[in-house]
N, C-alpha and C positions, 0 to 999 in steps of 0.2 A: 526137076527132081519131084519125087513123092511127097508132099505135105501131109500125106494122111497116115501118119505115124502111130504105131501104138506102145502103150506104156504098161507096164505089170508091175505089181508089187511083189517084190521077193522075199516070201517066209522063210523065216529060220537063215537069214542072214545079217551081214553088219557092216560097219563103215569100212572093213577092209576088203569088202566086195568089189569097190571102185578101184580100178587099174592106176597102178601108181603111187597109192597110199599103204601106209604101213600103220601099226598101233602097237600099245603095249599099255598093260595096268599092272602096278605092283602095289606090295604092302611096303611102306617104310616107318610107321610108327607116328604118322601125325594124328591118327584115328587111334582108338582104343583096340580097335580089330578090324580087319577087312581091307580090301585094298584101297589107297588111297591117294596114289599118284600114276597120272595117265600120260602119254604123249602120242600125238595124231603127226604123222611125219610124209611128207611128199617128197617122191624121187626127183622132182624138177620144180622150179619156181612156180608159182601159183599167184592168180589175181584172187584177192580176198575182198570178201565185203564183209560189214559187221554193224550190229544196232546195240547199242549199250543202255544202261538203266538211267531214267532222267531223275533220279535221285540226286539231290544235289551233293548227298554226301557219298562220294564215290572210293571205292575202295582202290589202293595203289596198284592192283594189276589191271584194274578198268581204266586208270590215266595211262599205263603203259601201252595197253592196246590201241587207245584212241591214237596214241602218239606213232605206233609202228604198221597198223592193219593195212595202210596204203602201199606198204613195199611190198616187193616180191617175196611173200611170205613163203617160209618151207616147214614150219612147225608151229604147234602148240603144246603147251606144258601145264598140265591142270593137276592142282592137286585139290583134297576135299578135308574137313575136317577143322580147317582153320582158315576164315576168309582174309586174313590180312589187310583190313580193313579198321579205320579210325587209329593207325599206328602212325600218323604223321610221318618225319623223313626217316624212319627207319623202316617203315613199311615201304616206303618208295625204293630204298636203297635194297629191301631182300627181293622185292619184285624185280628189279634189275639184276640183281646177282642170280636170281633164279634162272632169268632169261639168258643170261652171259653163261651160265654154268652148263645150261641145256645147249648152247649154242657149240661150245666148246667140245662137249662131248658128241654131237652130231657133224660136227666142221662145218659150221655155219656160222654167218655172222649175228652178232646179238640182234640187230633190226630185222633179222627173218625170224625171228623167235617170237610168238605172243605168248602172254602169260595169264593164266586164270587160276581163281582161288574160290573155294566155297566154304563154309562152315560158320565156326563162332566168331562174332565181332569182337575187336578190342584185345586180341592176343597176339604176343609176339611170335612171326613164324619161326618154328624150328628148323632155322636153316642147316645144321647139320643131317638131321634127317631128310629134308630135302635134297641135298647134295646126294644123298645115298641113293635115294629114290630115283632121281635123275640119270645116275651112272647104272642101277639096275635096268630101268626102262629102257634106257637108250642101246644097251647090250642085249635086249630081248625084242626089239622091233621085229615086227614080222607081218605079212599079208595073211596069215593065217586067220579062221573063223574064230579060235580060241582068242587070239589078242585082240580083236575086235569086241568078244565079250568081256575081255579083260578091261579094257580102256571103258567101256560102257558102266563096268562095275565099280571102277577106281574113281569115278566123278560123283559118285553118290552120298548123300548126307543121311536124312532122315527117309530117304526114299525106301520102299520096299521091293521095288523090281527094277530092273533096268529097261530102259528106253531107246529102243532102234526102230528104223524103219531105212526100206532100201527102195528105190524104183529103177528097174532097166527101161529104157526105150528104143524101141528098134527103129532103124533108117536105112536106106538104101545104102549106106555107107558103113553099114555096122552099128553097133550098139552104143549108146552111151547111159550113163548111170549117175543116180543122185542118192547119197546114203546120208545118214546122220543119227547122232545119239545125243540125248538130253538128260537133265536132272532137274527135279524140282519136285516138291512137295507140300512145303509150307512157304509162307511169304510170298505168296502168288497173286500179283496184282499188276497190271500195266503202270507205267510202259517203261520199259518192257514188263513181262511178267518176270518174277524173281527166278529167274532159273539161268543155267547154260546150257547152250545148245550148240553143237559142234556139226556142221555139215560139209560134205565134199562131193565133187563131181568131177567126170573127165574131159568135159567140153572145153573148148577155148572160147573166151570171152573177153571182152574190155572191162576191166575193174570197175570205170565208172558206170557202165551200163548193167553190170551184175549189182553192183549197189541200188542202182533204181529198181530192178527187179526183186530184188531182196527186201527191199523197205516195203512194197507193197504185200510181199508174200508174208513179212512178219505182221504187217497191220492187220492182216485177215485170219491171223492166227494167233501167235505169241500175246499180240496188244488185245485180244478178245478172249482171256483165260483169267478166272479167280478162283481162288479157294478163300482167301482170308482179308483181301484189301490192302496188304501190306507190301510194299516194293522194298524189293532188297539193295543192297549197297553194290552188288557185284554183277547183276543183270549182264549176260554178253550172249548173243545169238551171233555166230561167226560161219561164214560158208567159203571155202577155197577151191579154185576150179584150175587144174594141173594142165589140161589140153591133151591127155593121153588119148583120147578117142579122136584117131587119127581123120582129119577131113572134116570133123564138125563144129563149125565156129557158129556162134549163137551171135546175131546182130538183129538190129530192129528190122531186116530185109530178109533173113534167113528162114528157109522152109521149113525148118526144125524148132523155130523160136515157140510155137503155140504150144507144142509138146513140151517143151523145156518148161514154159511158165506154169503150165498145168500140172508135171511132175514137182516141181518147186512148191506149187502151193500145196500139193497134198502130202509131200515130205513135210513141210511146215506144220500143217493141222493134224498129221499123226504125232508129230513129236509133242504137240503142244496138247492133243487132247490124252496123251499118255500122261502127261505131267498131272492133268486135272483129275484123272482116273486113279492116280496114286495119291491125292491130296492126303495131307496127314488126318487120320481118325475119321474119314468121309464114310457114309453109308449112302448116299445119293450123288449121282451125277447127272447135272441138269445142262440140256442143251436148249437155250432160250433162243426164239426168233423174233425179233420184232420187223414186223412187215407193215406195208402201208406210211412210212414216213416221209416227210418232205424233202428229206435229203439224207445222205448215207451217214455223214458223221453224226448227225443228231440221233440215227438208229442206233450206232454203236454206242453212243454214250446212254442212250436210255436201256439198252440191254445191261451194261456194265452197272449202272445203278440198281436195277433190279437185283442182280447176281451178288452184289456187294452187301446187299441189305443184311443186318444181321437177324431183323425179323423175319424176312422172307426165307433165311437159311435155316434158322431155328423152325419155322413152320414146315419146312419140306424135312429135316430130321423128326419132327413129330407126325409126321405124315397126314399134315392138317391143310385141307385144302382154303387156305385163307388168301384168297384172290384179293381182297382189299388191301393187304401188304403189298403186292405186285402194284397195284394201281397206286398206291401211296409213293412208292419209290421209283414210279415213273414221273410223278409230279413234282418232285423235288431235284429232279435230275438237271433243270436249266436249260431244258429243251421245251420249245414251243408246240403244243399240241392241243387238240380238242378232249378233253377227258370224257365229253358226253359221246364222242365216236367209239370209244375202245371196245373190243371185245377181247376176252381172255377164254384161251383154251389150255387145259391141263391133260396131255396125252389129247386122245380124240373127243374128250368131254369139255363141253363149252361151260364156261362156271359164271362168265360174266357178259353183258349184251349192252352196248351202249352206255358204257360207263355206269353198269347198275347191275345188281345179284340177279341170277336166275333161279330157279329151284329145281336144282340139279339133283342126282342121285348121291349121297354122300358114299354109300356102299361102294357105287362105281369109282367114285374119286379115290377113295380108301386102297381100293384094289390097284390103282394105277399109281397111287404114292407109296405102295409097299415094294413097287421094283424097284431094282438099283440104278435104273437109267429110265430118265423120266426128260419127255420132250414137252415143252412151254411155248405157246404161240401167243403173241400179243400182236392184235391187229387192230393198228391206229387210224386205218380209213382215211388218211389224210394225204396220201401222194404215193409213189412207186418205189421209192427205197428200201430196203431191206438188208439186215445184218444179223448174222448167226454169232453166238458167244457160249462159252462153256463155263459152268460153275459147278458149285458142290454144296451142300450141307453144310452145318457144324454142328459137331456132336461134343459129347462129353470126354470122348477120347482126344480131340484137338486139344483142350483144355490141357490134359494130363499131358500129352507129348510137348507142349509148349513151356509148362510151367517147370521142368526140370531138365531144359534140353542142354545147358552146360555140364550139367553134371553126369 
């Protein structure tokens, strides 16, 4: 078989482009306005993999998903506007009822349905509205493009845009697909980033192997983004594989493995970056690469330390090439390196060499920092490991959005 496969990103496509999957998104009144309940449905049993928040305070839907995601999953139901978090036994009861009612509406077993919620913490879930929304969504499930858009819209909270990505890979046995939607705008920091992401594929793959590949993809994407340093109670990233791409099975020895891994990593990175680009009140998107570290884990830790620094964030908002804040954030990350070897670049402009300042052009620095998308390179000169992470500045608008979130 030919292992030299080609993958392409499909523009203006969504989660319903993957054969065997349907979706729906409706308004049921959990939010004041806008669609607020979605269902993603597979026509056959799927192998599912998932990664959840590492916050000790976990919302009821996360607890339910952790219990059920190893089953042959058929559907996931998601509401926005209410997190169903910190509600004790009532929250668990409501999450189970939400899944059970969805299962009944789709003629499935309750353990085949996963439940996710996002929104305000500490408020009871309005179950009458949830049941109404599930009934509407179940009745309108479709593989149409508009149904995919509706689902991507219904999971949003403070997001300003929908977040979708689709890849199609050609093989000698026909194409296979990976697609996903995500939401997230504030409370964005690992592990995982504070967001929801739902991905689907039509390959056949063992659940345990899919979990292994998914963990690697999440570590290199959703776990390397930050907006504000806060980790949510509801973070969930989920992928379901239904095997509709006939004859295409992903195993450790599959001729399609490399291309599947590549497409999965691209999909996760796309969805993760879209979350950062829609960060609450942001004016800058920062792509930070830490190069020359002694090991990968340390490089990732250093990158996130810089991107989570309030002083670094505000410097970028003020378009100030304050490289000293970057070096300081590296220094308190808890990773061993030699500060006297560090070089720092903002865009193409080197602003620090061997841990000290350079006589760089402030005008050139200002021109770079006035752009929305800014690349930053930290060269440690201590090894060969490298990590890239994505973050934002922090603006007055971020404070405004989060000071009246519940109202």
